[in-house]
py3Dmol code that shows the C-alpha trace and the ligand (Angstrom):
import py3Dmol

protein = """\
ATOM      1  CA  MET A   1       0.017   0.009   0.005  1.00  0.00           C
ATOM      2  CA  GLN A   2       1.239   3.473  -0.905  1.00  0.00           C
ATOM      3  CA  ASN A   3       2.401   5.493   2.099  1.00  0.00           C
ATOM      4  CA  LYS A   4       0.613   8.852   1.938  1.00  0.00           C
ATOM      5  CA  LYS A   5       3.056  10.632   4.184  1.00  0.00           C
ATOM      6  CA  THR A   6       5.399  13.030   2.425  1.00  0.00           C
ATOM      7  CA  TYR A   7       9.013  13.635   3.269  1.00  0.00           C
ATOM      8  CA  ASP A   8      11.467  16.436   2.723  1.00  0.00           C
ATOM      9  CA  ARG A   9      14.186  14.335   1.127  1.00  0.00           C
ATOM     10  CA  ALA A  10      16.582  17.288   0.926  1.00  0.00           C
ATOM     11  CA  THR A  11      17.032  17.145   4.690  1.00  0.00           C
ATOM     12  CA  GLN A  12      19.028  13.954   4.191  1.00  0.00           C
ATOM     13  CA  ASP A  13      21.456  15.343   1.588  1.00  0.00           C
ATOM     14  CA  VAL A  14      25.156  15.660   2.418  1.00  0.00           C
ATOM     15  CA  GLY A  15      27.306  17.869   0.269  1.00  0.00           C
ATOM     16  CA  ASN A  16      30.843  17.553  -0.974  1.00  0.00           C
ATOM     17  CA  ILE A  17      32.599  18.549   2.279  1.00  0.00           C
ATOM     18  CA  LEU A  18      32.304  15.501   4.480  1.00  0.00           C
ATOM     19  CA  GLY A  19      34.067  16.701   7.554  1.00  0.00           C
ATOM     20  CA  MET A  20      36.169  19.383   9.205  1.00  0.00           C
ATOM     21  CA  GLU A  21      38.925  17.415  10.841  1.00  0.00           C
ATOM     22  CA  HIS A  22      41.107  19.990  12.550  1.00  0.00           C
ATOM     23  CA  VAL A  23      41.602  23.581  13.431  1.00  0.00           C
ATOM     24  CA  ASN A  24      45.281  24.627  13.366  1.00  0.00           C
ATOM     25  CA  VAL A  25      46.524  27.481  15.524  1.00  0.00           C
ATOM     26  CA  THR A  26      50.200  27.867  16.408  1.00  0.00           C
ATOM     27  CA  VAL A  27      51.104  28.249  20.107  1.00  0.00           C
ATOM     28  CA  PRO A  28      54.290  29.660  21.650  1.00  0.00           C
ATOM     29  CA  ASP A  29      54.424  27.417  24.735  1.00  0.00           C
ATOM     30  CA  GLN A  30      53.555  23.728  24.721  1.00  0.00           C
ATOM     31  CA  ALA A  31      53.375  23.397  28.514  1.00  0.00           C
ATOM     32  CA  ILE A  32      50.780  26.172  28.735  1.00  0.00           C
ATOM     33  CA  ALA A  33      48.903  24.730  25.747  1.00  0.00           C
ATOM     34  CA  SER A  34      48.859  21.298  27.412  1.00  0.00           C
ATOM     35  CA  THR A  35      47.559  22.793  30.666  1.00  0.00           C
ATOM     36  CA  PHE A  36      44.770  24.446  28.766  1.00  0.00           C
ATOM     37  CA  TYR A  37      43.724  21.875  26.117  1.00  0.00           C
ATOM     38  CA  VAL A  38      44.461  18.670  28.024  1.00  0.00           C
ATOM     39  CA  SER A  39      44.097  19.444  31.721  1.00  0.00           C
ATOM     40  CA  GLY A  40      41.570  22.268  31.363  1.00  0.00           C
ATOM     41  CA  LEU A  41      39.380  21.227  28.491  1.00  0.00           C
ATOM     42  CA  GLY A  42      39.842  17.514  29.275  1.00  0.00           C
ATOM     43  CA  LEU A  43      40.997  16.544  25.795  1.00  0.00           C
ATOM     44  CA  THR A  44      43.635  14.001  24.779  1.00  0.00           C
ATOM     45  CA  ARG A  45      47.088  14.471  23.313  1.00  0.00           C
ATOM     46  CA  ASP A  46      47.479  12.314  20.235  1.00  0.00           C
ATOM     47  CA  PRO A  47      49.771   9.542  21.512  1.00  0.00           C
ATOM     48  CA  TYR A  48      51.053   8.531  18.089  1.00  0.00           C
ATOM     49  CA  MET A  49      51.672  11.689  16.071  1.00  0.00           C
ATOM     50  CA  MET A  50      53.556  14.938  16.841  1.00  0.00           C
ATOM     51  CA  VAL A  51      54.748  13.745  20.194  1.00  0.00           C
ATOM     52  CA  GLY A  52      57.696  16.139  20.555  1.00  0.00           C
ATOM     53  CA  PRO A  53      57.901  19.750  21.652  1.00  0.00           C
ATOM     54  CA  GLY A  54      57.629  21.147  18.096  1.00  0.00           C
ATOM     55  CA  ASN A  55      53.949  20.329  17.624  1.00  0.00           C
ATOM     56  CA  MET A  56      51.049  18.820  19.511  1.00  0.00           C
ATOM     57  CA  TRP A  57      47.858  17.306  18.174  1.00  0.00           C
ATOM     58  CA  VAL A  58      44.999  17.292  20.620  1.00  0.00           C
ATOM     59  CA  ASN A  59      42.124  14.960  19.941  1.00  0.00           C
ATOM     60  CA  ILE A  60      38.558  15.968  20.539  1.00  0.00           C
ATOM     61  CA  GLY A  61      36.276  13.122  19.475  1.00  0.00           C
ATOM     62  CA  GLN A  62      36.759  12.691  15.760  1.00  0.00           C
ATOM     63  CA  GLN A  63      38.362  16.096  15.366  1.00  0.00           C
ATOM     64  CA  GLN A  64      41.665  17.638  16.466  1.00  0.00           C
ATOM     65  CA  PHE A  65      43.336  20.873  17.404  1.00  0.00           C
ATOM     66  CA  HIS A  66      46.716  21.142  15.722  1.00  0.00           C
ATOM     67  CA  LEU A  67      49.156  23.251  17.772  1.00  0.00           C
ATOM     68  CA  PRO A  68      52.564  23.721  16.170  1.00  0.00           C
ATOM     69  CA  ALA A  69      55.051  25.710  18.201  1.00  0.00           C
ATOM     70  CA  SER A  70      55.362  29.287  16.916  1.00  0.00           C
ATOM     71  CA  GLU A  71      54.046  32.781  17.565  1.00  0.00           C
ATOM     72  CA  PRO A  72      50.430  32.540  18.680  1.00  0.00           C
ATOM     73  CA  GLN A  73      47.660  32.553  16.065  1.00  0.00           C
ATOM     74  CA  VAL A  74      44.110  33.515  16.915  1.00  0.00           C
ATOM     75  CA  PHE A  75      41.018  32.391  15.048  1.00  0.00           C
ATOM     76  CA  ARG A  76      38.956  35.524  14.308  1.00  0.00           C
ATOM     77  CA  GLY A  77      35.645  34.426  15.714  1.00  0.00           C
ATOM     78  CA  HIS A  78      34.837  31.455  17.909  1.00  0.00           C
ATOM     79  CA  ILE A  79      35.130  27.727  17.758  1.00  0.00           C
ATOM     80  CA  GLY A  80      32.190  25.567  18.826  1.00  0.00           C
ATOM     81  CA  VAL A  81      33.132  22.676  21.112  1.00  0.00           C
ATOM     82  CA  VAL A  82      31.017  19.829  22.446  1.00  0.00           C
ATOM     83  CA  VAL A  83      32.037  18.165  25.696  1.00  0.00           C
ATOM     84  CA  PRO A  84      30.000  15.503  27.486  1.00  0.00           C
ATOM     85  CA  ASP A  85      29.602  17.354  30.814  1.00  0.00           C
ATOM     86  CA  LEU A  86      29.722  21.115  31.342  1.00  0.00           C
ATOM     87  CA  ASP A  87      29.873  20.839  35.154  1.00  0.00           C
ATOM     88  CA  ALA A  88      32.951  18.609  34.916  1.00  0.00           C
ATOM     89  CA  LEU A  89      34.432  21.057  32.406  1.00  0.00           C
ATOM     90  CA  GLN A  90      33.995  23.972  34.789  1.00  0.00           C
ATOM     91  CA  THR A  91      35.626  21.989  37.612  1.00  0.00           C
ATOM     92  CA  ARG A  92      38.670  21.346  35.413  1.00  0.00           C
ATOM     93  CA  LEU A  93      38.828  24.980  34.294  1.00  0.00           C
ATOM     94  CA  GLU A  94      38.825  26.099  37.946  1.00  0.00           C
ATOM     95  CA  ARG A  95      41.732  23.745  38.617  1.00  0.00           C
ATOM     96  CA  VAL A  96      43.963  25.209  35.873  1.00  0.00           C
ATOM     97  CA  GLN A  97      43.056  28.858  36.610  1.00  0.00           C
ATOM     98  CA  LYS A  98      46.061  29.465  38.845  1.00  0.00           C
ATOM     99  CA  ARG A  99      48.586  27.978  36.456  1.00  0.00           C
ATOM    100  CA  LEU A 100      47.206  30.075  33.590  1.00  0.00           C
ATOM    101  CA  ALA A 101      46.845  33.264  35.643  1.00  0.00           C
ATOM    102  CA  ASP A 102      49.365  35.248  33.598  1.00  0.00           C
ATOM    103  CA  THR A 103      47.783  34.462  30.258  1.00  0.00           C
ATOM    104  CA  ALA A 104      44.644  35.514  28.361  1.00  0.00           C
ATOM    105  CA  PHE A 105      42.812  32.483  29.797  1.00  0.00           C
ATOM    106  CA  ARG A 106      39.301  33.348  30.953  1.00  0.00           C
ATOM    107  CA  TRP A 107      36.059  31.479  31.216  1.00  0.00           C
ATOM    108  CA  SER A 108      32.467  32.153  32.201  1.00  0.00           C
ATOM    109  CA  ALA A 109      29.258  30.201  32.226  1.00  0.00           C
ATOM    110  CA  LYS A 110      26.622  31.573  29.847  1.00  0.00           C
ATOM    111  CA  LYS A 111      22.994  30.513  29.527  1.00  0.00           C
ATOM    112  CA  SER A 112      23.603  27.689  27.076  1.00  0.00           C
ATOM    113  CA  TYR A 113      27.382  27.298  26.917  1.00  0.00           C
ATOM    114  CA  VAL A 114      30.651  27.943  28.728  1.00  0.00           C
ATOM    115  CA  ALA A 115      32.669  30.687  27.101  1.00  0.00           C
ATOM    116  CA  VAL A 116      36.364  29.940  27.292  1.00  0.00           C
ATOM    117  CA  THR A 117      39.336  32.015  26.089  1.00  0.00           C
ATOM    118  CA  CYS A 118      42.558  30.107  25.430  1.00  0.00           C
ATOM    119  CA  PRO A 119      45.846  31.438  26.931  1.00  0.00           C
ATOM    120  CA  TRP A 120      46.463  33.389  23.682  1.00  0.00           C
ATOM    121  CA  GLY A 121      42.963  34.672  22.969  1.00  0.00           C
ATOM    122  CA  ASN A 122      41.207  31.966  20.909  1.00  0.00           C
ATOM    123  CA  GLN A 123      37.504  32.013  21.791  1.00  0.00           C
ATOM    124  CA  LEU A 124      35.754  28.708  22.384  1.00  0.00           C
ATOM    125  CA  ARG A 125      32.084  28.083  23.174  1.00  0.00           C
ATOM    126  CA  CYS A 126      31.654  24.783  24.943  1.00  0.00           C
ATOM    127  CA  TYR A 127      28.275  23.104  24.733  1.00  0.00           C
ATOM    128  CA  ALA A 128      26.765  19.976  26.166  1.00  0.00           C
ATOM    129  CA  PRO A 129      25.582  17.492  23.531  1.00  0.00           C
ATOM    130  CA  ARG A 130      22.332  18.589  21.884  1.00  0.00           C
ATOM    131  CA  PRO A 131      20.240  17.559  18.848  1.00  0.00           C
ATOM    132  CA  GLN A 132      21.584  20.518  16.849  1.00  0.00           C
ATOM    133  CA  PHE A 133      24.983  18.766  16.894  1.00  0.00           C
ATOM    134  CA  GLY A 134      23.637  15.369  15.936  1.00  0.00           C
ATOM    135  CA  SER A 135      25.119  12.470  17.900  1.00  0.00           C
ATOM    136  CA  MET A 136      28.331  14.338  18.752  1.00  0.00           C
ATOM    137  CA  THR A 137      29.252  14.068  22.450  1.00  0.00           C
ATOM    138  CA  LEU A 138      32.833  15.269  22.074  1.00  0.00           C
ATOM    139  CA  GLY A 139      33.995  17.258  19.060  1.00  0.00           C
ATOM    140  CA  LEU A 140      34.106  20.438  17.011  1.00  0.00           C
ATOM    141  CA  PRO A 141      30.618  21.030  15.593  1.00  0.00           C
ATOM    142  CA  TYR A 142      31.281  24.418  14.044  1.00  0.00           C
ATOM    143  CA  ILE A 143      33.466  27.470  13.607  1.00  0.00           C
ATOM    144  CA  GLU A 144      32.036  30.932  13.248  1.00  0.00           C
ATOM    145  CA  MET A 145      34.062  33.844  11.900  1.00  0.00           C
ATOM    146  CA  PRO A 146      33.242  37.508  11.334  1.00  0.00           C
ATOM    147  CA  VAL A 147      33.128  38.743   7.776  1.00  0.00           C
ATOM    148  CA  ALA A 148      32.603  42.167   6.182  1.00  0.00           C
ATOM    149  CA  PRO A 149      29.089  43.527   5.417  1.00  0.00           C
ATOM    150  CA  ARG A 150      27.497  42.255   2.180  1.00  0.00           C
ATOM    151  CA  THR A 151      29.762  39.251   1.817  1.00  0.00           C
ATOM    152  CA  ALA A 152      27.612  36.428   3.216  1.00  0.00           C
ATOM    153  CA  ARG A 153      25.685  35.876  -0.014  1.00  0.00           C
ATOM    154  CA  GLY A 154      28.854  35.578  -2.065  1.00  0.00           C
ATOM    155  CA  ILE A 155      30.508  33.270   0.522  1.00  0.00           C
ATOM    156  CA  CYS A 156      27.433  31.107   0.348  1.00  0.00           C
ATOM    157  CA  GLN A 157      27.724  30.971  -3.452  1.00  0.00           C
ATOM    158  CA  PHE A 158      31.421  30.099  -3.227  1.00  0.00           C
ATOM    159  CA  TYR A 159      30.697  27.018  -1.140  1.00  0.00           C
ATOM    160  CA  GLN A 160      27.735  26.080  -3.271  1.00  0.00           C
ATOM    161  CA  GLU A 161      29.391  26.529  -6.666  1.00  0.00           C
ATOM    162  CA  VAL A 162      33.075  25.916  -5.964  1.00  0.00           C
ATOM    163  CA  MET A 163      33.077  23.451  -3.083  1.00  0.00           C
ATOM    164  CA  HIS A 164      29.750  21.834  -4.185  1.00  0.00           C
ATOM    165  CA  THR A 165      28.281  21.690  -0.721  1.00  0.00           C
ATOM    166  CA  PRO A 166      24.900  22.963   0.589  1.00  0.00           C
ATOM    167  CA  ALA A 167      25.014  26.466   2.052  1.00  0.00           C
ATOM    168  CA  SER A 168      22.432  29.083   2.937  1.00  0.00           C
ATOM    169  CA  VAL A 169      22.209  32.653   4.259  1.00  0.00           C
ATOM    170  CA  LEU A 170      20.418  33.013   7.570  1.00  0.00           C
ATOM    171  CA  GLN A 171      19.301  36.160   9.315  1.00  0.00           C
ATOM    172  CA  GLU A 172      20.328  36.004  12.968  1.00  0.00           C
ATOM    173  CA  ARG A 173      20.023  38.840  15.460  1.00  0.00           C
ATOM    174  CA  GLY A 174      19.992  41.365  12.623  1.00  0.00           C
ATOM    175  CA  ALA A 175      23.051  39.987  10.835  1.00  0.00           C
ATOM    176  CA  ALA A 176      23.409  37.831   7.749  1.00  0.00           C
ATOM    177  CA  VAL A 177      25.221  34.517   8.388  1.00  0.00           C
ATOM    178  CA  ALA A 178      26.446  32.239   5.606  1.00  0.00           C
ATOM    179  CA  GLN A 179      26.118  28.722   6.926  1.00  0.00           C
ATOM    180  CA  VAL A 180      27.885  25.897   5.131  1.00  0.00           C
ATOM    181  CA  GLN A 181      26.990  22.278   5.683  1.00  0.00           C
ATOM    182  CA  VAL A 182      29.872  19.943   6.509  1.00  0.00           C
ATOM    183  CA  GLY A 183      28.949  16.287   6.595  1.00  0.00           C
ATOM    184  CA  ARG A 184      26.066  15.353   8.836  1.00  0.00           C
ATOM    185  CA  SER A 185      26.620  17.528  11.882  1.00  0.00           C
ATOM    186  CA  GLN A 186      29.227  20.209  11.362  1.00  0.00           C
ATOM    187  CA  VAL A 187      28.890  23.716   9.872  1.00  0.00           C
ATOM    188  CA  LEU A 188      31.115  26.590   8.879  1.00  0.00           C
ATOM    189  CA  ARG A 189      29.540  29.943   9.754  1.00  0.00           C
ATOM    190  CA  PHE A 190      30.465  33.398   8.384  1.00  0.00           C
ATOM    191  CA  ARG A 191      28.710  36.204  10.273  1.00  0.00           C
ATOM    192  CA  GLU A 192      28.576  39.705   8.767  1.00  0.00           C
ATOM    193  CA  THR A 193      29.677  42.491  11.059  1.00  0.00           C
ATOM    194  CA  SER A 194      30.395  46.207  10.663  1.00  0.00           C
ATOM    195  CA  LYS A 195      33.031  45.965  13.386  1.00  0.00           C
ATOM    196  CA  ALA A 196      36.736  45.911  12.492  1.00  0.00           C
ATOM    197  CA  ILE A 197      38.025  42.420  11.709  1.00  0.00           C
ATOM    198  CA  PRO A 198      41.591  41.591  12.772  1.00  0.00           C
ATOM    199  CA  ALA A 199      44.114  40.847  10.013  1.00  0.00           C
ATOM    200  CA  TYR A 200      44.306  37.205   9.012  1.00  0.00           C
ATOM    201  CA  ASP A 201      47.278  35.506  10.765  1.00  0.00           C
ATOM    202  CA  GLY A 202      47.535  32.212   8.920  1.00  0.00           C
ATOM    203  CA  HIS A 203      45.552  29.772  11.070  1.00  0.00           C
ATOM    204  CA  HIS A 204      43.787  27.012   9.089  1.00  0.00           C
ATOM    205  CA  ILE A 205      41.160  24.353   9.006  1.00  0.00           C
ATOM    206  CA  ALA A 206      41.327  20.914   7.330  1.00  0.00           C
ATOM    207  CA  VAL A 207      38.397  19.446   5.445  1.00  0.00           C
ATOM    208  CA  TYR A 208      37.792  16.206   3.599  1.00  0.00           C
ATOM    209  CA  VAL A 209      35.936  16.350   0.275  1.00  0.00           C
ATOM    210  CA  ALA A 210      34.418  13.624  -1.856  1.00  0.00           C
ATOM    211  CA  ASN A 211      34.951  15.387  -5.175  1.00  0.00           C
ATOM    212  CA  PHE A 212      38.557  16.555  -4.871  1.00  0.00           C
ATOM    213  CA  SER A 213      39.189  17.686  -8.442  1.00  0.00           C
ATOM    214  CA  ALA A 214      36.223  19.949  -9.144  1.00  0.00           C
ATOM    215  CA  PRO A 215      37.051  22.587  -6.507  1.00  0.00           C
ATOM    216  CA  HIS A 216      40.710  22.304  -7.569  1.00  0.00           C
ATOM    217  CA  THR A 217      39.845  23.059 -11.182  1.00  0.00           C
ATOM    218  CA  PHE A 218      38.140  26.306 -10.230  1.00  0.00           C
ATOM    219  CA  LEU A 219      40.769  27.314  -7.676  1.00  0.00           C
ATOM    220  CA  LYS A 220      43.611  26.630 -10.063  1.00  0.00           C
ATOM    221  CA  ARG A 221      41.997  28.517 -12.902  1.00  0.00           C
ATOM    222  CA  HIS A 222      41.639  31.506 -10.572  1.00  0.00           C
ATOM    223  CA  LYS A 223      45.229  31.123  -9.226  1.00  0.00           C
ATOM    224  CA  LEU A 224      43.928  30.521  -5.727  1.00  0.00           C
ATOM    225  CA  ILE A 225      45.842  27.326  -4.884  1.00  0.00           C
ATOM    226  CA  THR A 226      48.405  28.211  -2.235  1.00  0.00           C
ATOM    227  CA  GLN A 227      49.957  24.789  -1.845  1.00  0.00           C
ATOM    228  CA  GLU A 228      49.985  21.597  -3.903  1.00  0.00           C
ATOM    229  CA  SER A 229      50.843  19.518  -0.829  1.00  0.00           C
ATOM    230  CA  ASP A 230      50.822  15.987  -2.270  1.00  0.00           C
ATOM    231  CA  ASP A 231      48.630  13.543  -4.176  1.00  0.00           C
ATOM    232  CA  HIS A 232      45.874  13.794  -1.551  1.00  0.00           C
ATOM    233  CA  GLN A 233      45.978  17.409  -0.416  1.00  0.00           C
ATOM    234  CA  TYR A 234      46.019  21.029  -1.604  1.00  0.00           C
ATOM    235  CA  ARG A 235      45.408  24.318   0.117  1.00  0.00           C
ATOM    236  CA  PHE A 236      43.661  27.578  -0.653  1.00  0.00           C
ATOM    237  CA  GLN A 237      43.120  30.661   1.408  1.00  0.00           C
ATOM    238  CA  ALA A 238      40.918  33.135  -0.465  1.00  0.00           C
ATOM    239  CA  ILE A 239      37.170  32.754  -0.473  1.00  0.00           C
ATOM    240  CA  VAL A 240      36.026  34.676  -3.524  1.00  0.00           C
ATOM    241  CA  HIS A 241      32.769  35.465  -5.304  1.00  0.00           C
ATOM    242  CA  PRO A 242      32.524  32.675  -7.863  1.00  0.00           C
ATOM    243  CA  LYS A 243      31.324  35.014 -10.613  1.00  0.00           C
ATOM    244  CA  THR A 244      33.389  38.165 -10.075  1.00  0.00           C
ATOM    245  CA  GLY A 245      36.462  36.678  -8.320  1.00  0.00           C
ATOM    246  CA  LYS A 246      36.182  39.399  -5.665  1.00  0.00           C
ATOM    247  CA  LEU A 247      37.926  38.488  -2.388  1.00  0.00           C
ATOM    248  CA  LEU A 248      35.319  38.040   0.353  1.00  0.00           C
ATOM    249  CA  CYS A 249      37.314  36.636   3.263  1.00  0.00           C
ATOM    250  CA  GLU A 250      40.423  34.628   4.032  1.00  0.00           C
ATOM    251  CA  LEU A 251      40.677  31.319   5.844  1.00  0.00           C
ATOM    252  CA  GLU A 252      43.178  28.719   4.775  1.00  0.00           C
ATOM    253  CA  HIS A 253      41.566  25.396   3.936  1.00  0.00           C
ATOM    254  CA  GLU A 254      43.654  22.242   3.861  1.00  0.00           C
ATOM    255  CA  VAL A 255      41.622  20.249   1.399  1.00  0.00           C
ATOM    256  CA  ARG A 256      42.055  16.483   1.628  1.00  0.00           C
ATOM    257  CA  SER A 257      40.700  13.696  -0.577  1.00  0.00           C
ATOM    258  CA  LEU A 258      39.154  10.528   0.804  1.00  0.00           C
ATOM    259  CA  PHE A 259      42.323   8.743  -0.267  1.00  0.00           C
ATOM    260  CA  HIS A 260      44.353  10.803   2.238  1.00  0.00           C
ATOM    261  CA  PRO A 261      45.974   8.231   4.543  1.00  0.00           C
ATOM    262  CA  MET A 262      44.497   9.958   7.611  1.00  0.00           C
ATOM    263  CA  TYR A 263      40.921   9.848   6.421  1.00  0.00           C
ATOM    264  CA  GLU A 264      38.783   8.133   9.105  1.00  0.00           C
ATOM    265  CA  ARG A 265      41.855   7.690  11.270  1.00  0.00           C
ATOM    266  CA  GLU A 266      40.852   6.345  14.660  1.00  0.00           C
ATOM    267  CA  LEU A 267      41.621   8.987  17.266  1.00  0.00           C
ATOM    268  CA  VAL A 268      42.369   8.123  20.883  1.00  0.00           C
ATOM    269  CA  ASN A 269      40.149   9.886  23.402  1.00  0.00           C
ATOM    270  CA  ARG A 270      40.379   9.453  27.174  1.00  0.00           C
ATOM    271  CA  ASN A 271      37.858   9.557  29.937  1.00  0.00           C
ATOM    272  CA  ALA A 272      38.635  12.944  31.453  1.00  0.00           C
ATOM    273  CA  GLY A 273      36.860  11.950  34.648  1.00  0.00           C
ATOM    274  CA  GLN A 274      39.629   9.526  35.659  1.00  0.00           C
ATOM    275  CA  SER A 275      41.750  10.701  38.539  1.00  0.00           C
ATOM    276  CA  ILE A 276      44.213   9.112  40.938  1.00  0.00           C
ATOM    277  CA  PHE A 277      41.724   9.596  43.797  1.00  0.00           C
ATOM    278  CA  SER A 278      38.661   8.110  42.135  1.00  0.00           C
ATOM    279  CA  TYR A 279      40.223   5.767  39.580  1.00  0.00           C
ATOM    280  CA  GLN A 280      37.904   3.308  37.906  1.00  0.00           C
ATOM    281  CA  LYS A 281      39.513   0.234  36.459  1.00  0.00           C
ATOM    282  CA  GLY A 282      38.704  -0.345  32.827  1.00  0.00           C
ATOM    283  CA  GLN A 283      37.237   3.143  32.325  1.00  0.00           C
ATOM    284  CA  ASP A 284      40.248   4.927  30.825  1.00  0.00           C
ATOM    285  CA  ALA A 285      38.811   5.357  27.330  1.00  0.00           C
ATOM    286  CA  PHE A 286      36.199   7.979  26.484  1.00  0.00           C
ATOM    287  CA  ALA A 287      32.752   6.397  26.130  1.00  0.00           C
ATOM    288  CA  ALA A 288      30.556   8.340  23.716  1.00  0.00           C
TER     289      ALA A 288
END
"""
ligand_1 = """\
1
FE2
Fe 46.549 21.194 8.975
"""
view = py3Dmol.view(width=600, height=400)
view.addModel(protein, "pdb")
view.setStyle({"model": 0}, {"cartoon": {"style": "trace"}})
view.addModel(ligand_1, "xyz")
view.setStyle({"model": 1}, {"stick": {}})
view.zoomTo()
view.show()
């Protein structure tokens, strides 16, 4: 018998960008970074890769922060973070407060998230899991960066036409926001603002794409490729209007194919609730 119910099949579409895997910001002091990202946020240093003082990868669910040692970089906006327990997060942040006292580290509980500033000024918004973030219980669900007035529409078109992924322009609190779908439960957000936007300092994000060559064809034709890294990866930095070529904003994208050896790499995540005083045997690993 024919089912009379109708469905919006477009809600189940996934575009060309399948995932944002990492946010890369350089840090000048690994001990301070470790205090913040590992002890404070409760995340896990990658035990297999970048294990020396020159770089540190910090796992957060299926995503990572990449933290090479250098002058500090600051993402111009904020990074959405999902952690399993906001109360436990605040307890950990209180514990590292003293050790990070001479840095830009700050945090405060807001109505629906905990606002956290890293020791060098990166803004994070930490949320408990919620339907908006799909099944994510630990991870990076979104980034949101400020962009100049009257650029959101063009940014949306760039991701639709060049990156071949769904995007739309939303009106939120009086501002246009270009929202780009990434896989099932991540988004890139570009919020228009009339306020001054700091100069771009070279931080980057990494994304995996199903169709690797189509964006490359456009980007190469417009001389926007900044690095031909290897067989599986290239980079670009300029987000331009696909018709006019006008520069709309800058954010380096490390674009990876699904043949990249690190695609779907299993990342080690720990149970941040373990402590020497209340140790639970067999509970070391993070349970989603
Ligand atoms: Fe990277």
